[in-house]
SEBANU-464471 format. One line per 5 residues: number of its first residue (from 1); for each residue y, z, x of C-alpha. Coordinates in nm, 3 decimals. Each point is the difference from the previous one (the first is absolute). Example, Ala and Ser with C-alpha at 12.3 -4.5 7.8 and 13.67 -1.06 7.14 Angstrom:
REM SEBANU-464471
1> -0.450,0.780,1.230; 0.344,-0.066,0.137
//
This chain:
REM SEBANU-464471
1> 9.928,-1.031,-19.694; 0.124,0.221,0.286; -0.215,0.249,0.189; 0.097,0.294,-0.222; -0.083,-0.189,-0.320
6> -0.328,-0.120,0.148; -0.094,0.354,0.103; 0.086,0.134,-0.346; -0.214,-0.271,-0.157; -0.290,0.088,0.227
11> 0.036,0.369,-0.084; 0.002,-0.081,-0.372; -0.316,-0.207,0.039; -0.163,0.282,0.196; 0.084,0.258,-0.263
16> -0.129,-0.223,-0.279; -0.326,-0.096,0.168; -0.078,0.344,0.139; 0.059,0.163,-0.338; -0.247,-0.245,-0.150
21> -0.240,0.044,0.293; 0.006,0.377,-0.042; -0.116,-0.046,-0.359; -0.276,-0.249,0.084; -0.060,0.002,0.376
26> -0.330,-0.189,-0.020; 0.185,-0.308,-0.134; 0.210,-0.018,0.315; -0.223,0.152,0.267; -0.363,-0.086,-0.075
31> -0.064,-0.325,0.191; -0.278,-0.093,-0.244; 0.218,0.039,-0.308; 0.356,-0.056,0.117; 0.167,-0.342,-0.037
36> 0.218,0.085,0.302; -0.060,-0.085,0.364; -0.030,0.247,0.290; 0.373,-0.014,0.081; 0.100,0.110,-0.349
41> -0.275,0.263,-0.013; 0.123,0.133,0.334; 0.360,0.063,-0.103; -0.098,0.132,-0.343; -0.235,0.246,0.173
46> 0.267,0.094,0.254; 0.253,0.064,-0.275; -0.244,0.203,-0.209; -0.082,0.205,0.310; 0.371,0.074,0.045
51> 0.023,0.177,-0.336; 0.025,0.381,0.000; -0.306,0.028,-0.225; -0.314,-0.211,0.012; -0.288,0.084,-0.233
56> -0.342,0.080,0.142; -0.293,-0.226,-0.087; -0.369,0.069,-0.052; -0.229,-0.217,0.210; -0.317,-0.127,-0.168
61> -0.300,-0.108,0.204; -0.258,-0.262,-0.085; -0.334,-0.083,0.163; 0.111,-0.346,0.113; 0.349,0.091,0.117
66> 0.122,-0.186,0.307; 0.222,0.153,0.266; 0.332,-0.189,-0.023; 0.096,-0.144,0.337; 0.351,0.071,0.127
71> 0.182,-0.310,0.129; 0.047,-0.009,0.377; 0.314,-0.092,0.188; 0.025,-0.092,0.370; 0.006,0.283,0.252
76> 0.029,-0.209,0.321; -0.234,0.260,0.156; -0.337,-0.145,0.095; -0.204,0.323,-0.054; 0.148,0.042,-0.349
81> -0.066,-0.363,-0.093; -0.360,0.023,0.117; -0.074,0.332,-0.173; 0.194,-0.030,-0.326; 0.128,-0.355,-0.030
86> 0.358,0.122,0.044; 0.221,0.276,-0.132; -0.039,0.091,-0.368; 0.137,0.214,-0.282; 0.241,0.255,0.141
91> -0.018,-0.028,0.378; 0.202,0.230,0.225; 0.101,-0.067,0.359; 0.079,0.330,0.171; 0.157,0.006,0.346
96> 0.272,0.155,0.219; 0.315,-0.199,0.082; -0.020,-0.299,0.229; -0.373,-0.078,0.001; 0.020,-0.305,-0.228
101> -0.055,0.114,-0.360; 0.287,-0.214,-0.133; -0.119,-0.294,0.211; -0.341,0.034,-0.165; 0.141,0.044,-0.350
106> 0.243,-0.291,0.021; -0.262,-0.234,0.147; -0.232,0.101,-0.285; 0.275,-0.080,-0.251; 0.066,-0.344,0.148
111> -0.369,-0.083,0.032; -0.074,0.107,-0.359; 0.292,-0.206,-0.130; -0.113,-0.302,0.205; -0.335,-0.002,-0.183
116> 0.199,-0.069,-0.321; -0.251,0.230,-0.169; 0.233,0.303,0.001; 0.352,0.071,-0.115; 0.140,0.227,0.272
121> 0.291,0.239,-0.051; 0.107,0.177,0.319; 0.218,0.308,-0.055; 0.173,0.056,0.334; 0.153,0.339,0.061
126> 0.078,-0.026,0.371; 0.044,-0.345,0.154; 0.322,-0.187,-0.076; 0.024,-0.366,-0.098; 0.041,-0.122,0.358
131> -0.309,0.186,0.120; -0.205,-0.140,-0.287; 0.117,-0.354,0.076; -0.092,0.045,0.366; -0.349,0.127,-0.083
136> -0.056,-0.278,-0.254; 0.106,-0.265,0.253; -0.241,0.145,0.258; -0.284,-0.009,-0.253; 0.070,-0.360,-0.097
141> 0.022,-0.110,0.362; -0.338,0.153,0.083; -0.159,-0.081,-0.337; 0.161,-0.316,-0.150; -0.214,0.031,-0.313
146> 0.219,0.296,-0.103; 0.255,-0.249,-0.133; -0.236,-0.060,-0.293; 0.083,0.347,-0.132; 0.380,-0.035,-0.021
151> 0.001,-0.021,-0.381; -0.248,0.284,-0.039; 0.183,0.269,0.203; 0.289,0.211,-0.125; 0.168,0.245,0.238
156> 0.203,0.279,-0.159; 0.241,0.202,0.215; -0.026,0.340,-0.169; 0.328,0.166,-0.092; 0.087,0.363,-0.070
161> -0.116,0.174,-0.316; -0.260,-0.262,-0.094; -0.270,0.108,-0.246; -0.355,-0.115,-0.063; 0.125,-0.186,-0.306
166> 0.247,-0.190,0.223; -0.299,-0.103,0.211; -0.184,-0.115,-0.312; 0.292,-0.223,-0.096; -0.027,-0.174,0.337
171> -0.358,-0.101,-0.085; 0.122,-0.223,-0.283; 0.035,-0.373,0.046; -0.305,-0.034,0.225; -0.278,-0.251,-0.066
176> -0.180,0.143,-0.308; -0.336,-0.151,0.095; -0.060,0.175,0.334; -0.005,0.373,0.087; 0.288,0.193,0.154
181> -0.008,0.175,0.337; 0.267,0.269,0.038; 0.092,0.125,0.348; 0.211,0.311,0.062; 0.126,0.036,0.357
186> 0.026,0.278,0.051; -0.082,0.206,-0.307; 0.158,0.296,0.181; 0.340,-0.168,0.045; -0.011,-0.131,-0.357
191> -0.058,0.356,-0.123; 0.294,0.121,0.211; 0.225,-0.277,-0.138; -0.068,0.119,-0.355; 0.220,0.305,0.076
196> -0.244,0.215,-0.196; -0.250,0.263,0.108; -0.184,-0.168,0.287; -0.356,0.125,-0.051; 0.016,-0.042,-0.377
201> 0.132,-0.356,0.030; -0.254,-0.087,0.268; -0.277,0.115,-0.234; 0.155,-0.186,-0.294; -0.001,-0.334,0.184
206> -0.355,0.047,0.132; -0.137,0.106,-0.340; 0.182,-0.295,-0.161; -0.183,-0.232,0.240; -0.335,0.165,-0.070
211> 0.040,-0.016,-0.379; 0.134,-0.357,-0.003; -0.299,-0.111,0.208; -0.239,0.175,-0.237; 0.157,-0.135,-0.318
216> 0.014,-0.355,0.135; -0.342,0.012,0.171; 0.161,-0.113,0.321; 0.224,-0.272,-0.144; 0.274,0.232,0.126
221> -0.095,0.091,0.357; 0.203,0.200,0.250; 0.049,0.034,0.373; 0.176,0.326,0.084; 0.144,0.052,0.347
226> 0.028,0.367,0.094; 0.135,0.192,0.295; -0.197,0.287,0.151; 0.082,0.368,0.023; -0.042,0.218,0.310
231> -0.372,0.038,-0.073; -0.050,-0.376,-0.004; -0.064,-0.009,-0.376; 0.207,-0.192,-0.254; 0.325,0.171,-0.089
236> -0.069,0.195,-0.316; -0.369,0.014,0.102; -0.128,-0.124,-0.339; 0.047,-0.374,0.032; -0.363,-0.050,0.103
241> -0.119,0.171,-0.320; 0.175,-0.262,-0.215; -0.106,-0.295,0.214; -0.308,-0.222,-0.026; 0.016,-0.073,0.372
246> 0.198,0.183,0.267; 0.039,-0.134,0.352; 0.143,0.228,0.271; 0.163,-0.134,0.315; 0.069,0.215,0.303
251> 0.166,-0.064,0.333; 0.332,0.023,0.178; 0.300,-0.220,-0.057; -0.027,-0.303,0.224; -0.371,0.042,0.078
256> -0.194,-0.325,0.020; -0.298,0.156,-0.176; -0.014,0.176,-0.336; -0.291,0.213,-0.118; -0.108,-0.074,-0.358
261> -0.200,0.232,-0.223; -0.097,-0.015,-0.368; 0.071,0.337,-0.160; -0.085,-0.093,-0.360; -0.217,-0.266,-0.164
266> -0.101,-0.018,-0.367; -0.182,-0.335,-0.005; -0.256,-0.054,0.273; -0.103,0.208,0.299; 0.213,0.142,0.278
271> 0.006,-0.221,0.308; 0.131,0.074,0.350; 0.303,-0.195,0.119; 0.122,0.139,0.333; 0.252,-0.155,0.237
276> 0.175,-0.326,-0.077; 0.254,-0.184,0.213; 0.345,-0.053,-0.150; 0.153,-0.343,0.052; 0.364,-0.014,-0.111
281> 0.043,-0.376,0.043; -0.268,-0.078,-0.257; 0.052,0.308,-0.225; -0.368,0.087,0.033; -0.244,0.260,0.126
286> -0.306,-0.129,0.185; -0.340,0.142,0.083; -0.151,-0.056,0.342; -0.224,-0.276,-0.137; 0.296,-0.176,-0.161
291> 0.196,0.006,0.324; -0.295,-0.145,0.189; -0.046,-0.267,-0.267; 0.366,-0.096,0.031; -0.040,-0.013,0.379
296> 0.299,0.229,0.042; 0.010,0.255,0.280; -0.052,0.355,-0.116; 0.328,0.178,-0.046; 0.069,0.277,0.243
301> 0.030,0.341,-0.161; 0.287,0.226,0.088; -0.110,0.215,0.293; -0.308,-0.220,0.059; -0.216,0.279,-0.141
306> -0.140,-0.177,-0.305; -0.296,-0.232,0.010; -0.190,-0.186,-0.267
//
């Protein structure tokens, strides 16, 4: 079977299962009733969320209802790990160019895949194949355990005119028994590549992520990388509204320090983050305490005007 036949077969399976899932969603999506694992529930939810119409549901409360916990995935940021146990649901990373948002997102992808507890699909809208290979090699040199995630990471170089349904098709073939983490880097470039109305497409992708996360109860989780506008907010200025957690990064290109701030949190309390040192060789951001623990000299900030 060649690639075109395989893709057509996947699309046929999607159309069949999603039509059935639309008629009886609880059979596919309710983890207590569904015979399917988190990976299958994730792509069924993602595909249902891509449909132009999705029926509303009425929530019923009971006295002994438990709050369902959203699965966490690695953030590689010590303050986030301590406060929330990692990123979760739909997490957005919002930053200007050159401060390390792709470094953070790609290291998160590789770390999540290395746990072998997440299928990771990385939709890349900006870096070419060579740049991705270089970054992956740097990660594996600094963190040899990353090799354990080779079979759990899929990198998709996004083409022109791709739709949300095309993204859903790429989620097929992953391990059906573990959840799926979808990364879009950046969601702004991906919206531009669609060749459709930018703001409308940006909203469509973000709302797709939000609804897929809700339907799957976190079996489909998302990390959205966003550029900033002139005001320092996410481009489109609504991404935070659709996110469960939004992390803002600020600084100048090439600075040794980046200022982190949480602008949105749905689960848990807001916590301060502050300055973290960027270390390109290890693909990581470090707090002052982490640098001291590693017995590394503090990095010198550009202009020598920043202190921990």
